[in-house]
Z-matrix of the N, CA and C atoms (Angstrom, degrees):
N
C 1 1.460
C 2 1.532 1 109.15
N 3 1.314 2 116.17 1 136.82
C 4 1.456 3 123.08 2 176.24
C 5 1.534 4 108.78 3 -60.08
N 6 1.325 5 117.27 4 136.95
C 7 1.475 6 119.77 5 -177.54
C 8 1.526 7 112.36 6 -63.55
N 9 1.322 8 116.95 7 -19.15
C 10 1.464 9 120.87 8 178.11
C 11 1.528 10 112.35 9 -96.13
N 12 1.336 11 116.51 10 6.29
C 13 1.452 12 122.79 11 179.52
C 14 1.525 13 108.73 12 -96.07
N 15 1.336 14 116.24 13 124.19
C 16 1.460 15 120.27 14 -174.56
C 17 1.523 16 112.03 15 -118.93
N 18 1.332 17 115.83 16 145.95
C 19 1.462 18 120.51 17 172.70
C 20 1.533 19 107.70 18 -83.73
N 21 1.324 20 116.35 19 -177.18
C 22 1.464 21 120.84 20 -175.66
C 23 1.527 22 112.47 21 -59.88
N 24 1.314 23 117.49 22 -47.89
C 25 1.465 24 121.10 23 -177.99
C 26 1.528 25 111.38 24 -63.25
N 27 1.325 26 116.58 25 -45.34
C 28 1.471 27 120.55 26 179.28
C 29 1.525 28 110.95 27 -66.25
N 30 1.327 29 117.07 28 -34.67
C 31 1.472 30 120.58 29 178.80
C 32 1.523 31 111.03 30 -65.91
N 33 1.321 32 116.48 31 -41.50
C 34 1.467 33 120.77 32 177.42
C 35 1.527 34 109.82 33 -61.70
N 36 1.324 35 117.05 34 -46.45
C 37 1.468 36 120.82 35 179.05
C 38 1.522 37 111.82 36 -64.38
N 39 1.337 38 116.69 37 -36.33
C 40 1.468 39 122.27 38 178.61
C 41 1.534 40 109.39 39 -60.76
N 42 1.327 41 116.23 40 -47.44
C 43 1.469 42 120.50 41 178.05
C 44 1.524 43 110.71 42 -61.62
N 45 1.319 44 116.31 43 -46.27
C 46 1.467 45 120.48 44 -177.89
C 47 1.525 46 112.03 45 -64.13
N 48 1.345 47 117.15 46 -23.85
C 49 1.466 48 119.85 47 -179.99
C 50 1.529 49 112.18 48 -86.70
N 51 1.330 50 117.71 49 3.87
C 52 1.463 51 120.69 50 174.51
C 53 1.515 52 114.77 51 86.81
N 54 1.320 53 116.92 52 21.89
C 55 1.464 54 120.35 53 -179.49
C 56 1.523 55 110.46 54 -104.55
N 57 1.340 56 115.16 55 166.97
C 58 1.461 57 121.81 56 -178.13
C 59 1.526 58 109.34 57 -92.84
N 60 1.326 59 115.64 58 132.17
C 61 1.453 60 122.65 59 -177.27
C 62 1.525 61 110.50 60 -115.93
N 63 1.319 62 116.43 61 125.38
C 64 1.457 63 121.72 62 170.39
C 65 1.529 64 104.91 63 -78.05
N 66 1.329 65 116.71 64 126.92
C 67 1.464 66 119.29 65 -174.56
C 68 1.524 67 111.35 66 -138.58
N 69 1.334 68 115.67 67 149.29
C 70 1.457 69 118.89 68 176.45
C 71 1.529 70 109.86 69 -78.57
N 72 1.326 71 115.33 70 145.08
C 73 1.466 72 120.47 71 172.79
C 74 1.525 73 107.25 72 -119.66
N 75 1.309 74 115.79 73 -166.40
C 76 1.454 75 121.06 74 178.31
C 77 1.531 76 111.29 75 -63.58
N 78 1.353 77 117.17 76 -21.95
C 79 1.466 78 119.50 77 -172.01
C 80 1.529 79 115.70 78 -141.19
N 81 1.329 80 118.53 79 -33.84
C 82 1.467 81 121.56 80 -174.47
C 83 1.525 82 110.34 81 -136.88
N 84 1.333 83 115.57 82 166.07
C 85 1.467 84 120.11 83 171.77
C 86 1.518 85 107.74 84 -79.95
N 87 1.324 86 115.26 85 135.70
C 88 1.451 87 120.54 86 -179.76
C 89 1.512 88 111.71 87 -118.63
N 90 1.323 89 114.40 88 164.67
C 91 1.461 90 122.48 89 170.34
C 92 1.517 91 105.61 90 -106.13
N 93 1.327 92 116.22 91 129.68
C 94 1.448 93 119.67 92 -177.69
C 95 1.508 94 112.68 93 -136.96
N 96 1.320 95 114.81 94 162.29
C 97 1.466 96 121.59 95 176.20
C 98 1.516 97 108.01 96 -159.71
N 99 1.318 98 114.79 97 171.92
C 100 1.456 99 121.55 98 172.59
C 101 1.522 100 107.31 99 -66.06
N 102 1.326 101 117.03 100 111.68
C 103 1.463 102 121.11 101 -175.44
C 104 1.525 103 112.34 102 -63.34
N 105 1.327 104 118.24 103 -26.69
C 106 1.460 105 120.62 104 -179.59
C 107 1.527 106 112.67 105 -82.36
N 108 1.320 107 117.48 106 -9.35
C 109 1.457 108 121.91 107 177.12
C 110 1.523 109 107.65 108 -90.46
N 111 1.327 110 116.51 109 101.39
C 112 1.468 111 121.04 110 -173.62
C 113 1.528 112 112.51 111 -61.06
N 114 1.320 113 117.02 112 -36.39
C 115 1.468 114 119.77 113 178.89
C 116 1.538 115 110.67 114 -64.30
N 117 1.325 116 117.51 115 -44.63
C 118 1.468 117 121.62 116 178.07
C 119 1.524 118 110.25 117 -65.05
N 120 1.324 119 116.32 118 -41.92
C 121 1.467 120 122.92 119 178.32
C 122 1.540 121 110.23 120 -57.19
N 123 1.320 122 116.14 121 -46.83
C 124 1.465 123 120.60 122 179.59
C 125 1.532 124 112.05 123 -68.85
N 126 1.321 125 116.97 124 -29.24
C 127 1.466 126 121.24 125 177.83
C 128 1.538 127 110.09 126 -61.61
N 129 1.326 128 117.02 127 -38.28
C 130 1.471 129 119.56 128 178.89
C 131 1.522 130 110.14 129 -66.47
N 132 1.319 131 118.56 130 -41.17
C 133 1.463 132 120.46 131 175.00
C 134 1.528 133 109.83 132 -57.33
N 135 1.322 134 114.97 133 -44.57
C 136 1.466 135 121.02 134 -177.64
C 137 1.532 136 111.69 135 -63.44
N 138 1.326 137 118.29 136 -50.17
C 139 1.461 138 118.47 137 -175.34
C 140 1.522 139 112.67 138 -72.52
N 141 1.344 140 117.54 139 -27.18
C 142 1.469 141 120.39 140 177.38
C 143 1.535 142 112.53 141 -84.86
N 144 1.345 143 115.53 142 -11.97
C 145 1.459 144 120.96 143 -173.92
C 146 1.543 145 109.58 144 55.75
N 147 1.310 146 114.23 145 47.55
C 148 1.467 147 122.30 146 -176.65
C 149 1.518 148 109.83 147 -100.15
N 150 1.318 149 115.83 148 142.66
C 151 1.466 150 120.83 149 178.36
C 152 1.531 151 109.61 150 -66.65
N 153 1.330 152 116.21 151 137.31
C 154 1.468 153 121.87 152 -174.38
C 155 1.531 154 113.84 153 -62.80
N 156 1.319 155 118.58 154 -25.42
C 157 1.465 156 119.50 155 -178.01
C 158 1.526 157 112.78 156 -76.43
N 159 1.340 158 117.80 157 -11.35
C 160 1.466 159 120.97 158 178.04
C 161 1.528 160 108.43 159 -86.59
N 162 1.310 161 115.53 160 133.62
C 163 1.470 162 118.61 161 -177.79
C 164 1.528 163 110.84 162 -93.24
N 165 1.310 164 115.68 163 173.73
C 166 1.458 165 123.03 164 179.51
C 167 1.526 166 109.87 165 -115.89
N 168 1.316 167 115.36 166 159.54
C 169 1.459 168 121.04 167 170.64
C 170 1.532 169 107.29 168 -77.53
N 171 1.317 170 115.21 169 140.29
C 172 1.454 171 121.98 170 175.66
C 173 1.523 172 108.30 171 -110.35
N 174 1.306 173 115.64 172 138.64
C 175 1.461 174 121.44 173 176.08
C 176 1.518 175 108.23 174 -109.12
N 177 1.326 176 116.05 175 143.65
C 178 1.466 177 120.33 176 173.04
C 179 1.519 178 108.55 177 -144.94
N 180 1.313 179 115.76 178 167.99
C 181 1.458 180 120.34 179 -171.12
C 182 1.523 181 114.34 180 -79.26
N 183 1.355 182 118.13 181 -25.11
C 184 1.461 183 118.88 182 -174.95
C 185 1.526 184 111.46 183 -164.24
N 186 1.324 185 114.28 184 163.50
C 187 1.463 186 120.44 185 173.77
C 188 1.526 187 109.86 186 -64.93
N 189 1.316 188 117.49 187 -37.07
C 190 1.471 189 120.47 188 177.99
C 191 1.527 190 110.79 189 -58.56
N 192 1.338 191 117.03 190 -43.59
C 193 1.463 192 120.56 191 177.07
C 194 1.530 193 109.88 192 -62.06
N 195 1.314 194 116.69 193 -45.39
C 196 1.463 195 122.46 194 -176.38
C 197 1.521 196 112.91 195 -63.31
N 198 1.315 197 117.26 196 -34.26
C 199 1.469 198 121.27 197 -173.02
C 200 1.520 199 114.74 198 -53.84
N 201 1.329 200 118.00 199 -29.88
C 202 1.470 201 118.52 200 -178.96
C 203 1.534 202 112.73 201 -76.78
N 204 1.343 203 117.37 202 -4.58
C 205 1.468 204 121.32 203 -178.22
C 206 1.522 205 113.91 204 -117.73
N 207 1.333 206 116.78 205 -0.63
C 208 1.466 207 119.74 206 -179.28
C 209 1.525 208 110.37 207 -120.73
N 210 1.338 209 115.13 208 157.28
C 211 1.459 210 119.75 209 174.60
C 212 1.519 211 108.18 210 -68.48
N 213 1.305 212 115.03 211 152.53
C 214 1.467 213 120.29 212 -179.00
C 215 1.531 214 109.40 213 -55.16
N 216 1.324 215 115.09 214 133.53
C 217 1.459 216 120.13 215 178.30
C 218 1.524 217 109.39 216 -109.79
N 219 1.335 218 115.71 217 153.03
C 220 1.465 219 118.46 218 -179.49
C 221 1.531 220 110.84 219 -74.02
N 222 1.310 221 115.78 220 166.95
C 223 1.464 222 122.42 221 -174.59
C 224 1.534 223 111.46 222 -60.75
N 225 1.322 224 117.26 223 -37.16
C 226 1.465 225 121.33 224 -179.22
C 227 1.536 226 110.35 225 -63.36
N 228 1.336 227 116.55 226 -45.34
C 229 1.467 228 120.43 227 178.82
C 230 1.531 229 111.14 228 -68.75
N 231 1.328 230 116.52 229 -37.37
C 232 1.458 231 119.73 230 177.41
C 233 1.537 232 110.21 231 -62.43
N 234 1.319 233 116.45 232 -42.33
C 235 1.469 234 120.26 233 178.20
C 236 1.523 235 111.45 234 -64.00
N 237 1.337 236 117.62 235 -38.79
C 238 1.467 237 121.26 236 177.07
C 239 1.529 238 110.17 237 -60.57
N 240 1.324 239 116.71 238 -45.60
C 241 1.471 240 120.12 239 178.66
C 242 1.528 241 110.86 240 -62.83
N 243 1.320 242 117.07 241 -42.76
C 244 1.469 243 120.34 242 -179.56
C 245 1.527 244 111.73 243 -65.49
N 246 1.337 245 117.51 244 -33.03
C 247 1.460 246 121.01 245 178.94
C 248 1.530 247 111.68 246 -77.25
N 249 1.325 248 117.40 247 -27.41
C 250 1.462 249 122.41 248 -174.21
C 251 1.528 250 112.23 249 -92.83
N 252 1.324 251 116.89 250 -34.72
C 253 1.464 252 121.56 251 -176.78
C 254 1.513 253 111.39 252 -102.31
N 255 1.310 254 118.23 253 148.75
C 256 1.459 255 124.14 254 -4.56
C 257 1.528 256 110.45 255 -70.35
N 258 1.319 257 114.59 256 144.16
C 259 1.456 258 120.01 257 -178.86
C 260 1.512 259 111.86 258 178.96
N 261 1.341 260 116.56 259 174.76
C 262 1.465 261 121.55 260 -174.28
C 263 1.529 262 114.30 261 -86.35
N 264 1.331 263 116.52 262 40.72
C 265 1.465 264 121.32 263 178.49
C 266 1.524 265 108.52 264 -121.97
N 267 1.326 266 115.41 265 128.16
C 268 1.455 267 122.73 266 176.69
C 269 1.525 268 107.73 267 -100.14
N 270 1.328 269 116.65 268 134.85
C 271 1.461 270 120.96 269 178.30
C 272 1.526 271 110.28 270 -114.06
N 273 1.330 272 115.44 271 142.01
C 274 1.464 273 121.55 272 169.58
C 275 1.523 274 105.78 273 -89.10
N 276 1.340 275 115.36 274 122.09
C 277 1.463 276 120.91 275 -173.83
C 278 1.523 277 108.93 276 -132.69
N 279 1.334 278 116.47 277 139.46
C 280 1.463 279 121.52 278 178.57
C 281 1.525 280 109.85 279 -64.44
N 282 1.329 281 116.22 280 126.69
C 283 1.466 282 120.34 281 179.51
C 284 1.519 283 110.91 282 -91.85
N 285 1.335 284 115.60 283 164.65
C 286 1.461 285 121.16 284 177.78
C 287 1.532 286 110.59 285 -110.02
N 288 1.311 287 116.33 286 -170.08
C 289 1.472 288 122.01 287 -174.92
C 290 1.525 289 113.56 288 -67.75
N 291 1.323 290 119.29 289 -11.72
C 292 1.456 291 121.79 290 -178.62
C 293 1.530 292 113.58 291 -78.77
N 294 1.330 293 117.37 292 -10.23
C 295 1.472 294 120.90 293 178.97
C 296 1.531 295 108.58 294 -76.71
N 297 1.328 296 117.72 295 131.48
C 298 1.469 297 119.73 296 177.70
C 299 1.536 298 111.46 297 -62.22
N 300 1.311 299 115.83 298 151.57
C 301 1.470 300 121.23 299 -177.02
C 302 1.517 301 113.72 300 -54.55
N 303 1.339 302 118.57 301 -38.95
C 304 1.463 303 119.50 302 -176.24
C 305 1.531 304 112.80 303 -68.95
N 306 1.344 305 117.89 304 -13.45
C 307 1.468 306 120.76 305 177.22
C 308 1.528 307 112.66 306 -97.26
N 309 1.327 308 116.84 307 -6.98
C 310 1.466 309 120.68 308 -178.65
C 311 1.527 310 110.03 309 -71.78
N 312 1.330 311 114.23 310 146.91
C 313 1.463 312 121.48 311 -176.43
C 314 1.522 313 110.21 312 -123.07
N 315 1.317 314 116.05 313 168.35
C 316 1.463 315 121.05 314 178.70
C 317 1.528 316 112.21 315 -66.13
N 318 1.332 317 117.53 316 -28.21
C 319 1.471 318 119.62 317 -177.36
C 320 1.536 319 113.19 318 -94.59
N 321 1.333 320 117.68 319 0.39
C 322 1.459 321 120.55 320 177.93
C 323 1.520 322 114.49 321 74.31
N 324 1.344 323 116.02 322 18.59
C 325 1.462 324 120.29 323 -176.94
C 326 1.526 325 110.75 324 -128.01
N 327 1.326 326 115.03 325 149.99
C 328 1.451 327 121.25 326 170.13
C 329 1.524 328 107.90 327 -109.82
N 330 1.317 329 115.47 328 149.04
C 331 1.465 330 121.94 329 174.18
C 332 1.521 331 105.92 330 -95.45
N 333 1.320 332 117.09 331 119.20
C 334 1.464 333 120.00 332 -173.32
C 335 1.538 334 111.29 333 -138.88
N 336 1.338 335 114.13 334 147.88
C 337 1.464 336 120.57 335 179.85
C 338 1.523 337 109.65 336 -141.21
N 339 1.330 338 115.07 337 144.35
C 340 1.452 339 123.12 338 168.74
C 341 1.525 340 104.57 339 -108.98
N 342 1.313 341 116.46 340 109.90
C 343 1.458 342 122.79 341 -172.12
C 344 1.525 343 112.75 342 -76.89
N 345 1.325 344 114.70 343 151.84
C 346 1.464 345 120.17 344 172.98
C 347 1.530 346 111.69 345 -105.93
N 348 1.344 347 117.07 346 7.08
C 349 1.463 348 121.47 347 179.82
C 350 1.530 349 107.79 348 -81.78
N 351 1.331 350 117.31 349 115.26
C 352 1.464 351 122.22 350 -170.36
C 353 1.533 352 114.58 351 -50.03
N 354 1.347 353 120.51 352 -50.22
C 355 1.471 354 117.98 353 179.67
C 356 1.533 355 112.86 354 -59.88
N 357 1.321 356 116.43 355 -38.05
C 358 1.462 357 120.38 356 179.52
C 359 1.530 358 110.29 357 -70.12
N 360 1.325 359 117.25 358 -40.22
C 361 1.470 360 120.79 359 176.14
C 362 1.525 361 110.70 360 -58.68
N 363 1.337 362 116.67 361 -44.58
C 364 1.460 363 120.61 362 179.84
C 365 1.528 364 111.29 363 -65.03
N 366 1.318 365 116.28 364 -40.62
C 367 1.465 366 120.75 365 178.16
C 368 1.526 367 110.57 366 -61.55
N 369 1.322 368 116.85 367 -47.01
C 370 1.463 369 121.13 368 -177.53
C 371 1.528 370 111.90 369 -68.98
N 372 1.316 371 116.34 370 -33.72
C 373 1.466 372 120.06 371 177.02
C 374 1.532 373 110.20 372 -63.57
N 375 1.319 374 116.71 373 -44.33
C 376 1.458 375 121.04 374 179.54
C 377 1.518 376 112.88 375 -72.81
N 378 1.328 377 116.55 376 -36.04
C 379 1.465 378 121.21 377 -179.30
C 380 1.523 379 110.93 378 -72.64
N 381 1.333 380 116.11 379 -41.38
C 382 1.457 381 122.73 380 176.69
C 383 1.527 382 113.12 381 57.28
N 384 1.313 383 116.56 382 50.06
C 385 1.450 384 122.03 383 176.48
C 386 1.512 385 109.13 384 -158.97
N 387 1.327 386 116.37 385 -175.59
C 388 1.457 387 120.93 386 172.43
C 389 1.520 388 108.29 387 -82.98
N 390 1.301 389 116.41 388 135.62
C 391 1.459 390 121.16 389 175.35
C 392 1.525 391 108.21 390 -119.87
N 393 1.330 392 116.47 391 129.42
C 394 1.461 393 120.73 392 171.53
C 395 1.516 394 107.15 393 -65.10
N 396 1.318 395 117.04 394 142.30
C 397 1.459 396 121.32 395 172.82
C 398 1.523 397 107.88 396 -139.73
N 399 1.320 398 115.37 397 119.88
C 400 1.458 399 121.12 398 179.00
C 401 1.524 400 108.16 399 -142.04
N 402 1.305 401 116.23 400 155.25
C 403 1.465 402 120.13 401 -177.14
C 404 1.520 403 111.40 402 -60.41
N 405 1.326 404 115.29 403 146.81
C 406 1.465 405 122.18 404 -178.29
C 407 1.528 406 109.35 405 -85.66
N 408 1.311 407 114.78 406 85.50
C 409 1.465 408 122.12 407 179.75
C 410 1.526 409 109.07 408 -166.98
N 411 1.335 410 115.07 409 168.82
C 412 1.455 411 118.66 410 168.04
C 413 1.518 412 105.92 411 -74.15
N 414 1.307 413 117.33 412 146.45
C 415 1.451 414 121.48 413 -177.27
C 416 1.530 415 111.12 414 -52.88
N 417 1.324 416 115.10 415 125.37
C 418 1.453 417 120.95 416 177.70
C 419 1.516 418 115.81 417 83.66
N 420 1.326 419 117.83 418 -1.64
C 421 1.463 420 120.30 419 -178.83
C 422 1.526 421 111.19 420 -108.36
N 423 1.338 422 115.28 421 175.22
C 424 1.463 423 122.84 422 -177.74
C 425 1.536 424 110.17 423 -56.96
N 426 1.336 425 115.16 424 138.84
C 427 1.457 426 121.52 425 177.96
C 428 1.526 427 108.74 426 -76.32
N 429 1.326 428 115.75 427 131.17
C 430 1.463 429 121.28 428 177.92
C 431 1.520 430 108.42 429 -77.76
N 432 1.337 431 115.85 430 141.52
C 433 1.463 432 117.32 431 -170.14
C 434 1.527 433 116.07 432 -117.61
N 435 1.328 434 116.99 433 18.98
C 436 1.460 435 117.76 434 172.09
C 437 1.521 436 110.09 435 -152.94
N 438 1.340 437 116.64 436 141.40
C 439 1.468 438 120.77 437 -172.56
C 440 1.525 439 114.14 438 -57.39
N 441 1.334 440 118.58 439 -39.17
C 442 1.470 441 119.38 440 179.70
C 443 1.526 442 111.49 441 -64.44
N 444 1.341 443 117.03 442 -40.52
C 445 1.467 444 120.63 443 176.77
C 446 1.524 445 110.81 444 -63.25
N 447 1.331 446 116.12 445 -38.96
C 448 1.467 447 120.63 446 179.98
C 449 1.528 448 109.80 447 -65.65
N 450 1.330 449 117.00 448 -46.08
C 451 1.469 450 121.13 449 177.89
C 452 1.524 451 111.08 450 -59.29
N 453 1.317 452 116.77 451 -45.39
C 454 1.474 453 121.07 452 -179.71
C 455 1.522 454 112.08 453 -66.90
N 456 1.319 455 116.86 454 -35.16
C 457 1.463 456 120.84 455 -177.95
C 458 1.525 457 111.35 456 -70.32
N 459 1.330 458 116.85 457 -47.05
C 460 1.462 459 120.51 458 -174.61
C 461 1.522 460 113.72 459 -87.22
N 462 1.312 461 119.69 460 -23.76
C 463 1.462 462 124.43 461 174.53
C 464 1.540 463 113.56 462 42.91
N 465 1.301 464 116.47 463 64.49
C 466 1.462 465 120.89 464 177.90
C 467 1.526 466 108.83 465 -126.05
N 468 1.329 467 117.10 466 137.48
C 469 1.466 468 119.36 467 177.50
C 470 1.528 469 111.61 468 -73.53
N 471 1.325 470 117.16 469 -12.15
C 472 1.464 471 121.41 470 177.66
C 473 1.525 472 111.25 471 -98.79
N 474 1.339 473 116.37 472 29.90
C 475 1.457 474 121.45 473 -177.40
C 476 1.527 475 109.58 474 -130.98
N 477 1.318 476 116.28 475 128.26
C 478 1.462 477 122.60 476 176.00
C 479 1.518 478 107.07 477 -145.50
N 480 1.332 479 116.52 478 171.21
C 481 1.459 480 117.39 479 179.47
C 482 1.519 481 113.01 480 -126.16
N 483 1.325 482 113.08 481 146.70
C 484 1.457 483 123.03 482 175.87
C 485 1.520 484 105.98 483 -79.41
N 486 1.320 485 115.71 484 110.30
C 487 1.460 486 122.42 485 -171.89
C 488 1.526 487 110.85 486 -78.06
N 489 1.307 488 115.29 487 80.36
C 490 1.457 489 123.35 488 178.30
C 491 1.520 490 108.88 489 -139.55
N 492 1.314 491 116.48 490 -179.36
C 493 1.464 492 120.78 491 -175.87
C 494 1.525 493 111.96 492 -96.15
N 495 1.339 494 114.39 493 153.16
C 496 1.464 495 120.73 494 173.41
C 497 1.516 496 109.48 495 -74.76
N 498 1.336 497 114.81 496 156.61
C 499 1.450 498 120.09 497 171.69
C 500 1.521 499 109.60 498 -74.75
N 501 1.303 500 116.68 499 175.45
C 502 1.462 501 121.06 500 -174.34
C 503 1.529 502 114.15 501 -96.31
N 504 1.334 503 118.39 502 0.19
C 505 1.466 504 119.94 503 178.45
C 506 1.523 505 110.14 504 -65.03
N 507 1.304 506 115.87 505 146.69
C 508 1.472 507 121.50 506 -176.59
C 509 1.526 508 113.60 507 -94.26
N 510 1.319 509 117.87 508 -9.84
C 511 1.469 510 120.60 509 -179.64
C 512 1.522 511 111.35 510 -140.72
N 513 1.333 512 115.80 511 157.28
C 514 1.472 513 119.34 512 178.39
C 515 1.533 514 111.21 513 -60.02
N 516 1.320 515 115.94 514 167.01
C 517 1.462 516 121.01 515 -175.91
C 518 1.525 517 112.62 516 -61.07
N 519 1.317 518 114.18 517 147.15
C 520 1.459 519 122.53 518 172.41
C 521 1.529 520 106.51 519 -69.52
N 522 1.330 521 117.72 520 144.00
C 523 1.466 522 121.42 521 177.38
C 524 1.525 523 108.62 522 -120.45
N 525 1.344 524 116.07 523 127.16
C 526 1.456 525 122.58 524 -177.02
C 527 1.527 526 109.00 525 -130.85
N 528 1.331 527 116.70 526 136.40
C 529 1.459 528 121.40 527 172.65
C 530 1.526 529 107.00 528 -77.28
N 531 1.322 530 118.03 529 117.28
C 532 1.462 531 122.06 530 -175.21
C 533 1.521 532 111.60 531 -60.94
N 534 1.326 533 117.63 532 -40.14
C 535 1.459 534 120.92 533 -175.91
C 536 1.526 535 112.06 534 -71.06
N 537 1.326 536 117.24 535 -51.96
C 538 1.472 537 121.42 536 -175.63
C 539 1.516 538 113.68 537 -88.55
N 540 1.346 539 116.58 538 -17.14
C 541 1.477 540 124.31 539 -174.86
C 542 1.536 541 111.95 540 66.82
N 543 1.322 542 116.66 541 16.74
C 544 1.453 543 121.55 542 176.46
C 545 1.514 544 109.27 543 -72.61
N 546 1.342 545 116.55 544 132.50
C 547 1.455 546 121.29 545 176.71
C 548 1.528 547 107.73 546 -84.28
N 549 1.330 548 116.87 547 118.60
C 550 1.460 549 122.84 548 -178.20
C 551 1.534 550 109.72 549 -87.52
N 552 1.331 551 116.27 550 -39.14
C 553 1.461 552 122.34 551 176.91
C 554 1.516 553 107.72 552 -140.99
N 555 1.318 554 115.24 553 127.43
C 556 1.469 555 120.14 554 -178.87
C 557 1.507 556 112.34 555 -76.24
């Protein structure tokens, strides 16, 4: 086994220790970290060479977990989330005062998804927090499609990968604004 290849338990501990984890999603390899760990969060900006004003998608295990970090939503929107999640759709949702400052955005919303990809679901269940998830590439460049290439490209001792399989989707998650129902990314 590659020394940078981690099983589920080691991947959970890796995230909790503030390091960046290459992880499979429904469609692509992502770079992730404990979203509440500001140092880890900033590390992803640094290695991706991404502008600080651009936000990241956050993954969590359930709507119940998410509820303590978002403003109260009406029953219609709650039903939409329950019908869509877990699934490959990311929603922009108004956050509340419980969101740490480094995750706050100019529009008052976080981009969040509850995944239906089994390895990711298991990871998030064990991690029990928000995890940043962003494509494994330099900002604006081609997405790298295998963990060894990603490790070699970024060359960081704080980088390892969750040794699991990718989902079968052919494109990244759809992004929808929950309030306006505007599709941001198809």
